[in-house]
N, CA, C and O atoms as a Maestro MAE file, in Angstrom:
{
 s_m_m2io_version
 :::
 2.0.0
}

f_m_ct {
 s_m_title
 :::
 protein
 m_atom[276] {
  # First column is atom index #
  i_m_mmod_type
  r_m_x_coord
  r_m_y_coord
  r_m_z_coord
  i_m_residue_number
  s_m_chain_name
  s_m_pdb_residue_name
  s_m_pdb_atom_name
  i_m_atomic_number
  :::
  1 25 65.015 -119.351 -143.012 1 A "MET " " N  " 7
  2 3 63.839 -119.065 -142.788 1 A "MET " " CA " 6
  3 2 63.770 -118.730 -141.275 1 A "MET " " C  " 6
  4 15 64.179 -119.404 -140.330 1 A "MET " " O  " 8
  5 25 62.989 -117.203 -141.280 2 A "ALA " " N  " 7
  6 3 63.129 -116.893 -139.759 2 A "ALA " " CA " 6
  7 2 63.037 -117.376 -138.835 2 A "ALA " " C  " 6
  8 15 62.302 -118.363 -138.845 2 A "ALA " " O  " 8
  9 25 63.606 -117.051 -137.690 3 A "THR " " N  " 7
  10 3 63.537 -117.912 -136.588 3 A "THR " " CA " 6
  11 2 63.116 -116.956 -135.238 3 A "THR " " C  " 6
  12 15 63.248 -115.734 -135.164 3 A "THR " " O  " 8
  13 25 62.649 -117.738 -134.344 4 A "THR " " N  " 7
  14 3 62.386 -116.931 -132.960 4 A "THR " " CA " 6
  15 2 62.952 -117.575 -131.847 4 A "THR " " C  " 6
  16 15 62.720 -118.767 -131.643 4 A "THR " " O  " 8
  17 25 63.525 -117.043 -131.256 5 A "LYS " " N  " 7
  18 3 63.847 -118.073 -129.607 5 A "LYS " " CA " 6
  19 2 63.938 -119.218 -129.361 5 A "LYS " " C  " 6
  20 15 63.855 -119.093 -128.139 5 A "LYS " " O  " 8
  21 25 64.055 -120.393 -129.526 6 A "GLY " " N  " 7
  22 3 63.487 -121.634 -129.257 6 A "GLY " " CA " 6
  23 2 62.638 -122.422 -130.333 6 A "GLY " " C  " 6
  24 15 62.122 -123.495 -130.018 6 A "GLY " " O  " 8
  25 25 62.468 -121.815 -131.797 7 A "LYS " " N  " 7
  26 3 61.109 -121.991 -132.343 7 A "LYS " " CA " 6
  27 2 61.607 -121.637 -133.712 7 A "LYS " " C  " 6
  28 15 62.307 -120.626 -133.658 7 A "LYS " " O  " 8
  29 25 61.481 -122.136 -134.944 8 A "GLY " " N  " 7
  30 3 61.871 -122.193 -136.446 8 A "GLY " " CA " 6
  31 2 60.745 -123.112 -137.526 8 A "GLY " " C  " 6
  32 15 59.899 -123.921 -137.146 8 A "GLY " " O  " 8
  33 25 60.960 -122.814 -138.553 9 A "ALA " " N  " 7
  34 3 60.262 -122.619 -139.598 9 A "ALA " " CA " 6
  35 2 61.366 -123.225 -140.982 9 A "ALA " " C  " 6
  36 15 61.707 -122.177 -141.532 9 A "ALA " " O  " 8
  37 25 61.748 -123.894 -141.415 10 A "TRP " " N  " 7
  38 3 62.883 -124.235 -142.205 10 A "TRP " " CA " 6
  39 2 61.816 -124.509 -143.569 10 A "TRP " " C  " 6
  40 15 60.604 -124.298 -143.590 10 A "TRP " " O  " 8
  41 25 62.872 -125.165 -144.931 11 A "THR " " N  " 7
  42 3 62.123 -126.158 -145.711 11 A "THR " " CA " 6
  43 2 63.184 -126.537 -146.285 11 A "THR " " C  " 6
  44 15 64.252 -125.964 -146.070 11 A "THR " " O  " 8
  45 25 63.048 -127.786 -147.291 12 A "ALA " " N  " 7
  46 3 63.870 -128.812 -147.049 12 A "ALA " " CA " 6
  47 2 63.759 -129.980 -148.521 12 A "ALA " " C  " 6
  48 15 62.915 -130.877 -148.534 12 A "ALA " " O  " 8
  49 25 64.587 -129.799 -149.488 13 A "THR " " N  " 7
  50 3 64.273 -130.827 -150.661 13 A "THR " " CA " 6
  51 2 64.378 -131.847 -150.782 13 A "THR " " C  " 6
  52 15 65.472 -132.147 -150.304 13 A "THR " " O  " 8
  53 25 63.790 -132.869 -151.238 14 A "VAL " " N  " 7
  54 3 63.784 -134.632 -150.987 14 A "VAL " " CA " 6
  55 2 64.523 -134.775 -152.715 14 A "VAL " " C  " 6
  56 15 63.923 -135.063 -153.750 14 A "VAL " " O  " 8
  57 25 65.669 -134.527 -152.573 15 A "GLY " " N  " 7
  58 3 66.312 -135.765 -153.538 15 A "GLY " " CA " 6
  59 2 66.015 -136.609 -153.832 15 A "GLY " " C  " 6
  60 15 65.208 -137.125 -153.059 15 A "GLY " " O  " 8
  61 25 66.368 -137.440 -155.107 16 A "THR " " N  " 7
  62 3 66.218 -138.515 -156.276 16 A "THR " " CA " 6
  63 2 66.088 -139.899 -155.130 16 A "THR " " C  " 6
  64 15 65.168 -140.683 -155.362 16 A "THR " " O  " 8
  65 25 66.763 -140.113 -154.229 17 A "LYS " " N  " 7
  66 3 67.161 -141.132 -153.676 17 A "LYS " " CA " 6
  67 2 65.905 -140.866 -151.807 17 A "LYS " " C  " 6
  68 15 66.260 -141.337 -150.726 17 A "LYS " " O  " 8
  69 25 64.556 -140.037 -152.006 18 A "GLY " " N  " 7
  70 3 64.475 -139.811 -151.108 18 A "GLY " " CA " 6
  71 2 64.730 -139.430 -150.020 18 A "GLY " " C  " 6
  72 15 63.859 -139.467 -149.152 18 A "GLY " " O  " 8
  73 25 65.796 -139.031 -149.796 19 A "GLN " " N  " 7
  74 3 66.320 -137.978 -148.288 19 A "GLN " " CA " 6
  75 2 66.140 -136.577 -148.747 19 A "GLN " " C  " 6
  76 15 65.942 -136.067 -149.849 19 A "GLN " " O  " 8
  77 25 66.312 -135.998 -147.200 20 A "ILE " " N  " 7
  78 3 65.975 -134.507 -147.282 20 A "ILE " " CA " 6
  79 2 67.494 -134.522 -146.497 20 A "ILE " " C  " 6
  80 15 68.055 -135.589 -146.246 20 A "ILE " " O  " 8
  81 25 68.130 -133.089 -146.114 21 A "VAL " " N  " 7
  82 3 69.055 -132.397 -145.575 21 A "VAL " " CA " 6
  83 2 68.509 -131.454 -144.425 21 A "VAL " " C  " 6
  84 15 68.180 -130.269 -144.361 21 A "VAL " " O  " 8
  85 25 68.570 -132.627 -143.463 22 A "ILE " " N  " 7
  86 3 68.143 -130.680 -141.964 22 A "ILE " " CA " 6
  87 2 68.801 -129.646 -142.211 22 A "ILE " " C  " 6
  88 15 70.026 -129.581 -142.120 22 A "ILE " " O  " 8
  89 25 67.865 -128.492 -142.637 23 A "PRO " " N  " 7
  90 3 69.333 -127.139 -142.244 23 A "PRO " " CA " 6
  91 2 69.789 -127.264 -141.283 23 A "PRO " " C  " 6
  92 15 69.398 -127.998 -140.375 23 A "PRO " " O  " 8
  93 25 70.814 -126.487 -141.297 24 A "LYS " " N  " 7
  94 3 72.251 -126.038 -140.351 24 A "LYS " " CA " 6
  95 2 71.799 -125.823 -139.192 24 A "LYS " " C  " 6
  96 15 72.498 -126.188 -138.246 24 A "LYS " " O  " 8
  97 25 69.985 -124.911 -138.824 25 A "GLU " " N  " 7
  98 3 70.418 -123.840 -138.655 25 A "GLU " " CA " 6
  99 2 69.309 -124.800 -137.849 25 A "GLU " " C  " 6
  100 15 69.708 -124.706 -136.688 25 A "GLU " " O  " 8
  101 25 68.183 -125.637 -137.830 26 A "ALA " " N  " 7
  102 3 67.593 -126.222 -137.345 26 A "ALA " " CA " 6
  103 2 68.464 -127.954 -136.525 26 A "ALA " " C  " 6
  104 15 67.951 -128.675 -135.670 26 A "ALA " " O  " 8
  105 25 69.453 -128.081 -137.008 27 A "ARG " " N  " 7
  106 3 70.674 -129.136 -136.499 27 A "ARG " " CA " 6
  107 2 70.895 -128.447 -135.397 27 A "ARG " " C  " 6
  108 15 70.620 -128.850 -134.268 27 A "ARG " " O  " 8
  109 25 71.438 -127.302 -135.687 28 A "ASP " " N  " 7
  110 3 72.221 -125.987 -134.543 28 A "ASP " " CA " 6
  111 2 71.000 -126.330 -133.373 28 A "ASP " " C  " 6
  112 15 71.054 -127.138 -132.446 28 A "ASP " " O  " 8
  113 25 70.006 -125.510 -133.728 29 A "MET " " N  " 7
  114 3 68.611 -125.733 -132.046 29 A "MET " " CA " 6
  115 2 68.447 -126.819 -131.757 29 A "MET " " C  " 6
  116 15 68.100 -127.045 -130.598 29 A "MET " " O  " 8
  117 25 68.634 -127.958 -132.716 30 A "PHE " " N  " 7
  118 3 67.722 -129.254 -131.720 30 A "PHE " " CA " 6
  119 2 69.329 -130.329 -131.648 30 A "PHE " " C  " 6
  120 15 69.150 -131.515 -131.370 30 A "PHE " " O  " 8
  121 25 70.609 -129.911 -131.869 31 A "GLY " " N  " 7
  122 3 71.759 -130.478 -131.279 31 A "GLY " " CA " 6
  123 2 72.111 -131.923 -132.111 31 A "GLY " " C  " 6
  124 15 72.745 -132.853 -131.613 31 A "GLY " " O  " 8
  125 25 71.565 -131.896 -133.469 32 A "ILE " " N  " 7
  126 3 71.232 -132.938 -134.441 32 A "ILE " " CA " 6
  127 2 72.617 -133.368 -135.381 32 A "ILE " " C  " 6
  128 15 72.931 -132.881 -136.467 32 A "ILE " " O  " 8
  129 25 73.351 -134.459 -134.590 33 A "LYS " " N  " 7
  130 3 74.453 -134.099 -134.967 33 A "LYS " " CA " 6
  131 2 74.619 -135.534 -135.884 33 A "LYS " " C  " 6
  132 15 73.807 -136.373 -135.492 33 A "LYS " " O  " 8
  133 25 75.699 -136.144 -137.303 34 A "PRO " " N  " 7
  134 3 75.666 -137.108 -137.766 34 A "PRO " " CA " 6
  135 2 75.627 -138.117 -137.016 34 A "PRO " " C  " 6
  136 15 75.587 -137.872 -135.810 34 A "PRO " " O  " 8
  137 25 75.625 -139.434 -137.406 35 A "GLY " " N  " 7
  138 3 75.160 -140.542 -137.132 35 A "GLY " " CA " 6
  139 2 73.810 -140.638 -135.869 35 A "GLY " " C  " 6
  140 15 73.560 -141.651 -135.216 35 A "GLY " " O  " 8
  141 25 73.288 -139.697 -135.794 36 A "ASP " " N  " 7
  142 3 71.781 -139.082 -134.179 36 A "ASP " " CA " 6
  143 2 71.033 -140.025 -135.118 36 A "ASP " " C  " 6
  144 15 71.049 -139.892 -136.341 36 A "ASP " " O  " 8
  145 25 70.332 -141.053 -134.423 37 A "THR " " N  " 7
  146 3 68.658 -141.319 -135.032 37 A "THR " " CA " 6
  147 2 67.627 -140.539 -134.591 37 A "THR " " C  " 6
  148 15 67.497 -140.113 -133.444 37 A "THR " " O  " 8
  149 25 66.806 -140.336 -135.629 38 A "LEU " " N  " 7
  150 3 65.553 -139.308 -135.314 38 A "LEU " " CA " 6
  151 2 64.440 -140.630 -135.457 38 A "LEU " " C  " 6
  152 15 64.729 -141.752 -135.872 38 A "LEU " " O  " 8
  153 25 63.116 -140.168 -134.999 39 A "VAL " " N  " 7
  154 3 61.548 -141.066 -135.430 39 A "VAL " " CA " 6
  155 2 61.497 -139.506 -136.203 39 A "VAL " " C  " 6
  156 15 61.974 -138.372 -136.218 39 A "VAL " " O  " 8
  157 25 60.144 -140.795 -137.054 40 A "ILE " " N  " 7
  158 3 59.376 -139.878 -137.967 40 A "ILE " " CA " 6
  159 2 58.255 -140.787 -138.181 40 A "ILE " " C  " 6
  160 15 58.078 -141.936 -138.583 40 A "ILE " " O  " 8
  161 25 57.378 -139.528 -137.628 41 A "LEU " " N  " 7
  162 3 55.740 -139.735 -136.701 41 A "LEU " " CA " 6
  163 2 55.266 -139.475 -138.546 41 A "LEU " " C  " 6
  164 15 55.840 -138.654 -139.262 41 A "LEU " " O  " 8
  165 25 54.198 -140.321 -138.981 42 A "GLY " " N  " 7
  166 3 53.216 -139.623 -139.934 42 A "GLY " " CA " 6
  167 2 51.912 -139.357 -139.685 42 A "GLY " " C  " 6
  168 15 51.705 -139.557 -138.488 42 A "GLY " " O  " 8
  169 25 51.173 -139.088 -140.112 43 A "ASP " " N  " 7
  170 3 49.766 -138.995 -140.269 43 A "ASP " " CA " 6
  171 2 49.185 -138.799 -141.441 43 A "ASP " " C  " 6
  172 15 49.990 -138.064 -142.012 43 A "ASP " " O  " 8
  173 25 48.434 -138.957 -142.058 44 A "ILE " " N  " 7
  174 3 48.072 -138.769 -143.597 44 A "ILE " " CA " 6
  175 2 47.350 -137.339 -143.631 44 A "ILE " " C  " 6
  176 15 47.432 -136.686 -144.671 44 A "ILE " " O  " 8
  177 25 46.708 -136.873 -142.632 45 A "GLU " " N  " 7
  178 3 45.975 -135.685 -142.776 45 A "GLU " " CA " 6
  179 2 46.551 -134.721 -142.080 45 A "GLU " " C  " 6
  180 15 46.189 -133.613 -142.476 45 A "GLU " " O  " 8
  181 25 47.351 -134.693 -141.146 46 A "ARG " " N  " 7
  182 3 48.507 -133.913 -140.031 46 A "ARG " " CA " 6
  183 2 49.995 -133.731 -140.837 46 A "ARG " " C  " 6
  184 15 50.911 -132.981 -140.503 46 A "ARG " " O  " 8
  185 25 49.949 -134.648 -141.997 47 A "GLY " " N  " 7
  186 3 51.879 -134.503 -142.172 47 A "GLY " " CA " 6
  187 2 52.849 -135.550 -141.005 47 A "GLY " " C  " 6
  188 15 52.556 -136.223 -140.017 47 A "GLY " " O  " 8
  189 25 54.070 -135.255 -141.726 48 A "LEU " " N  " 7
  190 3 54.787 -135.590 -141.093 48 A "LEU " " CA " 6
  191 2 55.813 -135.062 -139.291 48 A "LEU " " C  " 6
  192 15 55.670 -133.859 -139.068 48 A "LEU " " O  " 8
  193 25 56.455 -135.609 -138.488 49 A "ALA " " N  " 7
  194 3 56.766 -134.853 -137.998 49 A "ALA " " CA " 6
  195 2 57.865 -135.624 -137.367 49 A "ALA " " C  " 6
  196 15 57.465 -136.750 -137.068 49 A "ALA " " O  " 8
  197 25 59.372 -135.376 -136.991 50 A "ILE " " N  " 7
  198 3 60.494 -135.717 -136.874 50 A "ILE " " CA " 6
  199 2 61.552 -135.152 -135.950 50 A "ILE " " C  " 6
  200 15 62.578 -134.511 -136.177 50 A "ILE " " O  " 8
  201 25 60.627 -135.861 -134.137 51 A "PRO " " N  " 7
  202 3 61.325 -135.566 -133.440 51 A "PRO " " CA " 6
  203 2 62.995 -136.247 -133.301 51 A "PRO " " C  " 6
  204 15 63.407 -136.986 -134.195 51 A "PRO " " O  " 8
  205 25 63.862 -135.906 -132.101 52 A "PRO " " N  " 7
  206 3 64.774 -137.136 -132.012 52 A "PRO " " CA " 6
  207 2 64.586 -138.240 -131.262 52 A "PRO " " C  " 6
  208 15 63.876 -138.018 -130.281 52 A "PRO " " O  " 8
  209 25 64.852 -139.016 -131.337 53 A "LYS " " N  " 7
  210 3 64.650 -140.502 -130.969 53 A "LYS " " CA " 6
  211 2 65.270 -140.213 -129.630 53 A "LYS " " C  " 6
  212 15 65.496 -141.396 -129.373 53 A "LYS " " O  " 8
  213 25 65.678 -139.642 -128.681 54 A "GLU " " N  " 7
  214 3 65.494 -139.242 -127.271 54 A "GLU " " CA " 6
  215 2 64.584 -139.152 -126.079 54 A "GLU " " C  " 6
  216 15 64.474 -139.637 -124.954 54 A "GLU " " O  " 8
  217 25 63.801 -138.032 -127.117 55 A "GLN " " N  " 7
  218 3 62.211 -137.652 -126.421 55 A "GLN " " CA " 6
  219 2 61.722 -139.032 -126.237 55 A "GLN " " C  " 6
  220 15 60.880 -139.135 -125.344 55 A "GLN " " O  " 8
  221 25 62.058 -140.180 -126.893 56 A "PHE " " N  " 7
  222 3 60.625 -141.011 -127.191 56 A "PHE " " CA " 6
  223 2 61.427 -142.595 -126.244 56 A "PHE " " C  " 6
  224 15 60.764 -143.616 -126.063 56 A "PHE " " O  " 8
  225 25 62.539 -142.486 -125.884 57 A "ASP " " N  " 7
  226 3 63.473 -143.464 -125.478 57 A "ASP " " CA " 6
  227 2 62.206 -143.747 -123.658 57 A "ASP " " C  " 6
  228 15 61.506 -144.759 -123.652 57 A "ASP " " O  " 8
  229 25 62.174 -143.298 -123.078 58 A "GLY " " N  " 7
  230 3 61.083 -143.813 -121.564 58 A "GLY " " CA " 6
  231 2 59.992 -144.051 -121.835 58 A "GLY " " C  " 6
  232 15 59.181 -144.829 -121.333 58 A "GLY " " O  " 8
  233 25 59.925 -143.224 -122.838 59 A "TRP " " N  " 7
  234 3 58.282 -143.378 -123.408 59 A "TRP " " CA " 6
  235 2 57.979 -144.819 -124.106 59 A "TRP " " C  " 6
  236 15 56.898 -145.393 -123.983 59 A "TRP " " O  " 8
  237 25 59.281 -145.419 -124.994 60 A "ILE " " N  " 7
  238 3 58.905 -146.588 -125.871 60 A "ILE " " CA " 6
  239 2 59.757 -147.862 -124.483 60 A "ILE " " C  " 6
  240 15 59.818 -149.092 -124.507 60 A "ILE " " O  " 8
  241 25 60.218 -146.980 -123.563 61 A "ARG " " N  " 7
  242 3 60.603 -148.084 -122.573 61 A "ARG " " CA " 6
  243 2 58.948 -148.317 -122.070 61 A "ARG " " C  " 6
  244 15 58.317 -149.364 -122.212 61 A "ARG " " O  " 8
  245 25 58.595 -147.430 -121.638 62 A "THR " " N  " 7
  246 3 57.149 -147.655 -120.412 62 A "THR " " CA " 6
  247 2 56.560 -148.719 -121.419 62 A "THR " " C  " 6
  248 15 56.639 -149.930 -121.210 62 A "THR " " O  " 8
  249 25 56.120 -148.305 -122.239 63 A "VAL " " N  " 7
  250 3 55.131 -148.999 -122.953 63 A "VAL " " CA " 6
  251 2 55.210 -150.962 -123.551 63 A "VAL " " C  " 6
  252 15 54.401 -151.860 -123.317 63 A "VAL " " O  " 8
  253 25 56.649 -151.008 -124.429 64 A "PHE " " N  " 7
  254 3 56.771 -151.934 -124.364 64 A "PHE " " CA " 6
  255 2 57.565 -153.057 -123.114 64 A "PHE " " C  " 6
  256 15 57.661 -154.282 -123.177 64 A "PHE " " O  " 8
  257 25 58.078 -152.075 -121.973 65 A "GLU " " N  " 7
  258 3 58.761 -152.844 -121.565 65 A "GLU " " CA " 6
  259 2 57.691 -152.907 -119.550 65 A "GLU " " C  " 6
  260 15 58.258 -153.243 -118.511 65 A "GLU " " O  " 8
  261 25 56.894 -152.683 -119.601 66 A "GLY " " N  " 7
  262 3 56.525 -151.945 -118.489 66 A "GLY " " CA " 6
  263 2 56.509 -151.259 -117.184 66 A "GLY " " C  " 6
  264 15 55.704 -151.285 -116.253 66 A "GLY " " O  " 8
  265 25 57.691 -150.601 -117.386 67 A "GLU " " N  " 7
  266 3 58.322 -149.660 -117.088 67 A "GLU " " CA " 6
  267 2 57.299 -148.557 -116.249 67 A "GLU " " C  " 6
  268 15 56.281 -148.218 -116.852 67 A "GLU " " O  " 8
  269 25 57.528 -148.015 -114.943 68 A "ASP " " N  " 7
  270 3 56.544 -147.192 -114.671 68 A "ASP " " CA " 6
  271 2 57.086 -146.228 -115.176 68 A "ASP " " C  " 6
  272 15 58.127 -146.450 -115.794 68 A "ASP " " O  " 8
  273 25 56.580 -144.829 -115.094 69 A "ARG " " N  " 7
  274 3 56.826 -143.703 -115.925 69 A "ARG " " CA " 6
  275 2 57.563 -142.840 -114.943 69 A "ARG " " C  " 6
  276 15 57.969 -141.728 -115.281 69 A "ARG " " O  " 8
  :::
 }
 m_bond[275] {
  # First column is bond index #
  i_m_from
  i_m_to
  i_m_order
  :::
  1 1 2 1
  2 2 3 1
  3 3 4 2
  4 3 5 1
  5 5 6 1
  6 6 7 1
  7 7 8 2
  8 7 9 1
  9 9 10 1
  10 10 11 1
  11 11 12 2
  12 11 13 1
  13 13 14 1
  14 14 15 1
  15 15 16 2
  16 15 17 1
  17 17 18 1
  18 18 19 1
  19 19 20 2
  20 19 21 1
  21 21 22 1
  22 22 23 1
  23 23 24 2
  24 23 25 1
  25 25 26 1
  26 26 27 1
  27 27 28 2
  28 27 29 1
  29 29 30 1
  30 30 31 1
  31 31 32 2
  32 31 33 1
  33 33 34 1
  34 34 35 1
  35 35 36 2
  36 35 37 1
  37 37 38 1
  38 38 39 1
  39 39 40 2
  40 39 41 1
  41 41 42 1
  42 42 43 1
  43 43 44 2
  44 43 45 1
  45 45 46 1
  46 46 47 1
  47 47 48 2
  48 47 49 1
  49 49 50 1
  50 50 51 1
  51 51 52 2
  52 51 53 1
  53 53 54 1
  54 54 55 1
  55 55 56 2
  56 55 57 1
  57 57 58 1
  58 58 59 1
  59 59 60 2
  60 59 61 1
  61 61 62 1
  62 62 63 1
  63 63 64 2
  64 63 65 1
  65 65 66 1
  66 66 67 1
  67 67 68 2
  68 67 69 1
  69 69 70 1
  70 70 71 1
  71 71 72 2
  72 71 73 1
  73 73 74 1
  74 74 75 1
  75 75 76 2
  76 75 77 1
  77 77 78 1
  78 78 79 1
  79 79 80 2
  80 79 81 1
  81 81 82 1
  82 82 83 1
  83 83 84 2
  84 83 85 1
  85 85 86 1
  86 86 87 1
  87 87 88 2
  88 87 89 1
  89 89 90 1
  90 90 91 1
  91 91 92 2
  92 91 93 1
  93 93 94 1
  94 94 95 1
  95 95 96 2
  96 95 97 1
  97 97 98 1
  98 98 99 1
  99 99 100 2
  100 99 101 1
  101 101 102 1
  102 102 103 1
  103 103 104 2
  104 103 105 1
  105 105 106 1
  106 106 107 1
  107 107 108 2
  108 107 109 1
  109 109 110 1
  110 110 111 1
  111 111 112 2
  112 111 113 1
  113 113 114 1
  114 114 115 1
  115 115 116 2
  116 115 117 1
  117 117 118 1
  118 118 119 1
  119 119 120 2
  120 119 121 1
  121 121 122 1
  122 122 123 1
  123 123 124 2
  124 123 125 1
  125 125 126 1
  126 126 127 1
  127 127 128 2
  128 127 129 1
  129 129 130 1
  130 130 131 1
  131 131 132 2
  132 131 133 1
  133 133 134 1
  134 134 135 1
  135 135 136 2
  136 135 137 1
  137 137 138 1
  138 138 139 1
  139 139 140 2
  140 139 141 1
  141 141 142 1
  142 142 143 1
  143 143 144 2
  144 143 145 1
  145 145 146 1
  146 146 147 1
  147 147 148 2
  148 147 149 1
  149 149 150 1
  150 150 151 1
  151 151 152 2
  152 151 153 1
  153 153 154 1
  154 154 155 1
  155 155 156 2
  156 155 157 1
  157 157 158 1
  158 158 159 1
  159 159 160 2
  160 159 161 1
  161 161 162 1
  162 162 163 1
  163 163 164 2
  164 163 165 1
  165 165 166 1
  166 166 167 1
  167 167 168 2
  168 167 169 1
  169 169 170 1
  170 170 171 1
  171 171 172 2
  172 171 173 1
  173 173 174 1
  174 174 175 1
  175 175 176 2
  176 175 177 1
  177 177 178 1
  178 178 179 1
  179 179 180 2
  180 179 181 1
  181 181 182 1
  182 182 183 1
  183 183 184 2
  184 183 185 1
  185 185 186 1
  186 186 187 1
  187 187 188 2
  188 187 189 1
  189 189 190 1
  190 190 191 1
  191 191 192 2
  192 191 193 1
  193 193 194 1
  194 194 195 1
  195 195 196 2
  196 195 197 1
  197 197 198 1
  198 198 199 1
  199 199 200 2
  200 199 201 1
  201 201 202 1
  202 202 203 1
  203 203 204 2
  204 203 205 1
  205 205 206 1
  206 206 207 1
  207 207 208 2
  208 207 209 1
  209 209 210 1
  210 210 211 1
  211 211 212 2
  212 211 213 1
  213 213 214 1
  214 214 215 1
  215 215 216 2
  216 215 217 1
  217 217 218 1
  218 218 219 1
  219 219 220 2
  220 219 221 1
  221 221 222 1
  222 222 223 1
  223 223 224 2
  224 223 225 1
  225 225 226 1
  226 226 227 1
  227 227 228 2
  228 227 229 1
  229 229 230 1
  230 230 231 1
  231 231 232 2
  232 231 233 1
  233 233 234 1
  234 234 235 1
  235 235 236 2
  236 235 237 1
  237 237 238 1
  238 238 239 1
  239 239 240 2
  240 239 241 1
  241 241 242 1
  242 242 243 1
  243 243 244 2
  244 243 245 1
  245 245 246 1
  246 246 247 1
  247 247 248 2
  248 247 249 1
  249 249 250 1
  250 250 251 1
  251 251 252 2
  252 251 253 1
  253 253 254 1
  254 254 255 1
  255 255 256 2
  256 255 257 1
  257 257 258 1
  258 258 259 1
  259 259 260 2
  260 259 261 1
  261 261 262 1
  262 262 263 1
  263 263 264 2
  264 263 265 1
  265 265 266 1
  266 266 267 1
  267 267 268 2
  268 267 269 1
  269 269 270 1
  270 270 271 1
  271 271 272 2
  272 271 273 1
  273 273 274 1
  274 274 275 1
  275 275 276 2
  :::
 }
}
């Protein structure tokens, strides 16, 4: 699908095992490589979001370990 600088929209098909393939253009844009861990966030009204795990590492440490931001 069309992309602009730093933004994009893609489609993915869910396979019989419930797996999706992240389109190459999206993987390239976000530097996603085989073996990377992604976080899947879900809201029944707003849908799914799949940000890279590294975006949440500091926040997770703060919440669960009580570290300052």
